[in-house]
C-alpha positions as CSV (number, residue, x, y, z in Angstrom):
1,S,-23.6,34.4,-32.2
2,T,-21.1,31.6,-31.4
3,D,-18.4,32.2,-28.9
4,V,-14.8,31.8,-30.1
5,P,-13.4,28.7,-28.3
6,I,-10.9,29.4,-25.6
7,V,-9.3,26.1,-24.6
8,G,-8.2,25.8,-21.0
9,C,-9.1,24.5,-17.5
10,S,-11.8,26.4,-15.7
11,T,-11.0,25.1,-12.2
12,S,-9.1,27.7,-10.2
13,E,-7.1,25.1,-8.2
14,A,-5.5,23.6,-11.3
15,S,-2.0,24.5,-12.4
16,N,-3.3,25.2,-15.9
17,Y,-6.3,27.3,-14.8
18,L,-7.5,29.8,-17.4
19,P,-10.3,32.0,-16.2
20,D,-11.6,32.9,-19.6
21,A,-11.7,29.3,-20.8
22,N,-15.0,28.1,-22.4
23,T,-13.7,24.8,-23.8
24,N,-12.4,22.6,-21.0
25,I,-9.3,20.4,-21.3
26,N,-7.5,18.3,-18.8
27,C,-7.2,20.1,-15.5
28,L,-3.7,19.6,-14.2
29,Y,-2.8,19.4,-10.5
30,N,0.3,17.4,-10.1
31,E,3.3,19.1,-8.3
32,G,5.1,15.9,-7.3
33,P,6.7,14.2,-5.5
34,N,5.7,11.3,-7.9
35,W,5.9,11.8,-11.6
36,H,4.8,9.3,-14.3
37,V,6.0,8.7,-17.9
38,A,4.4,6.5,-20.6
39,V,4.8,6.1,-24.3
40,V,1.1,7.2,-24.6
41,G,1.8,10.4,-22.6
42,D,2.0,14.0,-23.6
43,D,4.6,16.6,-22.5
44,I,2.5,19.6,-23.5
45,N,-1.0,18.9,-22.2
46,N,-0.3,16.5,-19.3
47,D,1.1,17.1,-15.8
48,G,3.0,13.9,-15.1
49,S,0.4,12.4,-12.9
50,L,-0.6,8.7,-13.1
51,E,-3.8,9.7,-15.0
52,F,-2.0,12.2,-17.3
53,P,1.6,11.0,-17.7
54,F,4.4,12.8,-19.6
55,L,5.7,11.4,-22.9
56,T,9.4,11.8,-22.1
57,I,11.6,11.1,-19.1
58,Q,13.4,14.4,-19.6
59,Q,10.2,16.3,-19.1
60,A,9.7,14.5,-15.8
61,I,13.2,15.4,-14.8
62,N,12.7,19.0,-15.7
63,S,9.5,19.1,-13.7
64,S,10.9,17.3,-10.6
65,S,12.4,18.6,-7.4
66,D,15.0,17.0,-5.2
67,D,13.8,13.8,-3.5
68,D,11.1,13.2,-6.1
69,T,10.5,9.9,-7.8
70,I,9.9,9.3,-11.6
71,H,8.0,6.2,-12.5
72,V,8.5,5.0,-16.2
73,S,6.1,2.6,-17.8
74,S,7.4,-0.1,-20.1
75,G,8.2,0.9,-23.7
76,A,11.0,2.4,-25.7
77,Y,12.0,6.0,-25.0
78,N,14.3,7.6,-27.6
79,E,16.1,10.1,-25.4
80,N,19.4,11.4,-24.2
81,I,18.6,12.4,-20.6
82,I,20.5,14.9,-18.5
83,L,19.9,15.1,-14.7
84,N,21.1,18.8,-14.4
85,G,22.1,18.4,-10.8
86,K,18.7,16.8,-9.7
87,S,18.8,14.4,-6.7
88,I,15.9,12.1,-7.7
89,S,14.9,8.4,-8.3
90,I,14.0,7.1,-11.8
91,I,12.4,3.7,-11.8
92,G,11.5,1.7,-14.8
93,E,8.6,-0.8,-14.8
94,E,10.7,-3.8,-15.9
95,R,14.3,-3.9,-17.0
96,E,14.1,-5.6,-20.4
97,A,10.8,-4.0,-21.3
98,T,11.6,-0.4,-20.3
99,V,14.3,0.9,-22.7
100,I,16.1,4.3,-23.0
101,D,17.6,4.4,-26.5
102,G,20.2,7.1,-27.2
103,G,19.7,6.9,-30.9
104,G,23.4,6.5,-31.6
105,D,23.9,10.3,-31.1
106,F,25.0,11.1,-27.6
107,T,25.4,9.7,-24.1
108,V,22.1,8.1,-23.0
109,V,22.2,9.2,-19.3
110,T,24.3,12.1,-18.0
111,I,24.5,12.5,-14.2
112,D,26.3,15.7,-13.4
113,S,26.6,18.8,-11.2
114,F,26.6,17.0,-7.8
115,A,23.4,15.1,-8.5
116,T,22.5,12.1,-6.2
117,V,20.5,9.7,-8.3
118,Y,18.9,6.2,-8.0
119,I,18.1,4.5,-11.3
120,S,16.6,1.1,-11.6
121,G,14.7,-1.1,-14.0
122,F,15.9,-0.1,-17.5
123,T,17.8,-1.2,-20.5
124,I,20.1,1.6,-21.5
125,R,21.4,1.2,-25.1
126,N,22.6,2.7,-28.3
127,G,24.5,5.6,-26.9
128,Q,27.5,7.3,-28.5
129,F,30.4,8.9,-26.6
130,D,30.0,12.7,-26.1
131,E,33.1,14.9,-26.3
132,D,33.6,17.9,-24.1
133,I,34.9,20.5,-26.6
134,N,36.4,22.5,-23.7
135,S,38.5,19.5,-22.6
136,P,39.4,16.9,-25.2
137,Y,40.7,14.6,-22.4
138,Y,37.4,14.7,-20.7
139,Q,34.9,12.4,-22.5
140,K,31.5,10.9,-21.6
141,A,30.6,7.3,-22.0
142,G,28.1,6.0,-24.5
143,G,25.7,4.6,-21.8
144,I,25.9,6.4,-18.5
145,S,28.2,9.2,-17.4
146,I,28.6,10.1,-13.7
147,L,30.5,13.4,-13.5
148,N,31.8,16.1,-11.2
149,G,31.0,15.0,-7.7
150,S,27.8,13.2,-8.5
151,N,26.6,10.1,-6.7
152,A,24.7,7.3,-8.6
153,T,23.1,4.1,-7.3
154,L,22.4,1.9,-10.3
155,N,20.3,-1.2,-9.7
156,D,18.8,-3.8,-12.0
157,L,20.0,-2.2,-15.3
158,H,21.0,-3.7,-18.6
159,I,23.6,-1.4,-20.2
160,T,24.3,-2.6,-23.7
161,E,25.3,-1.7,-27.3
162,N,26.8,1.6,-26.4
163,I,30.0,3.1,-27.9
164,G,32.7,4.9,-26.0
165,L,36.0,6.4,-27.1
166,G,39.4,5.0,-26.3
167,Y,39.6,4.2,-22.6
168,N,36.6,6.3,-21.6
169,G,34.1,3.5,-21.1
170,G,31.5,2.3,-23.6
171,G,28.9,1.4,-20.9
172,I,29.7,3.6,-17.9
173,N,32.1,6.4,-17.2
174,C,32.5,7.6,-13.6
175,S,34.9,10.5,-13.4
176,S,35.6,14.1,-12.2
177,N,37.5,17.1,-13.5
178,S,38.9,17.8,-10.0
179,S,40.2,15.5,-7.3
180,D,38.2,17.6,-4.9
181,D,34.9,16.5,-6.4
182,I,35.0,12.7,-6.3
183,S,32.0,11.0,-8.0
184,T,30.7,7.8,-6.5
185,I,28.9,4.8,-8.0
186,H,27.0,1.9,-6.4
187,L,26.3,-0.8,-9.0
188,S,24.2,-3.8,-8.2
189,N,22.1,-6.6,-9.9
190,S,23.1,-5.2,-13.3
191,L,24.4,-6.5,-16.6
192,V,26.9,-4.5,-18.6
193,D,27.6,-6.2,-21.9
194,Q,28.3,-5.7,-25.7
195,N,29.6,-2.2,-25.2
196,W,32.4,-1.1,-27.6
197,E,35.3,1.3,-28.0
198,G,36.2,1.8,-24.3
199,G,34.9,-1.4,-22.7
200,G,32.2,-1.7,-20.1
201,I,33.2,0.5,-17.2
202,M,35.8,3.2,-16.7
203,F,36.6,4.9,-13.3
204,S,38.8,8.0,-12.8
205,S,38.5,10.1,-9.6
206,C,35.5,7.9,-8.8
207,T,34.7,5.7,-5.8
208,L,33.0,2.3,-6.4
209,L,30.8,1.5,-3.4
C-alpha cells in the first residue's frame, strides 16, 4: 500500500520539525538576528533566512526581536506596516528600487509604543492618513507616523505621494498623546516631496535631532 503523504521537515533541529513527516519540505532554522524579505518569498513556508526569505516586511517584523535587523530586497511591497513597539532596523536594498506602497488605504509605516527604529533605503509612497477613532484630534500621517514616545532614525528615504489630513503631515507625523512621552526623530539624506493635505512633515511633542 502507499503511505499517505505527511508533509514536513524530518530534521529534529529545525523549527518546523514534524516527526511523522514522510514528504520533506524546507527545513527551517532561522531565529534571527537577521531576517530577509523578497518579492519571491513566502510567509507560510519560509523562515526569513537569506535562502528562504519572507514575502512581507510585516511578517519579518512579527518574527523579530529587539535589536534584530530586517533586510529587504528590491521590489514593490504593498503593505501598511506597524512596528508594535519593536526596536529593530529595517534596511532596503536601494532607495528608489525598494518601495513600500500603502495602497492608498492607511499610513504606510507606523512606529509606536516606545519603539526605537532605524529605517533606511526605501521609497515610502501612496499612504492615506489614519484616524484614531478614540481621539479625533490625534491623526496619523500618510507616510510615516512616529507616536507615543517612539524614537526613529530615518536615513536615505524617499517619502512621496502620501496624503495627510489638515495639519497632520502628509509625509511624516511625529507626535505624542502625552507631554511625558516625547517622540524623537533623526532625519537624514532623505527626500520628502509631493505629499498632500498636511504638507511634508508635522511635529508635535516631538524632538527633531
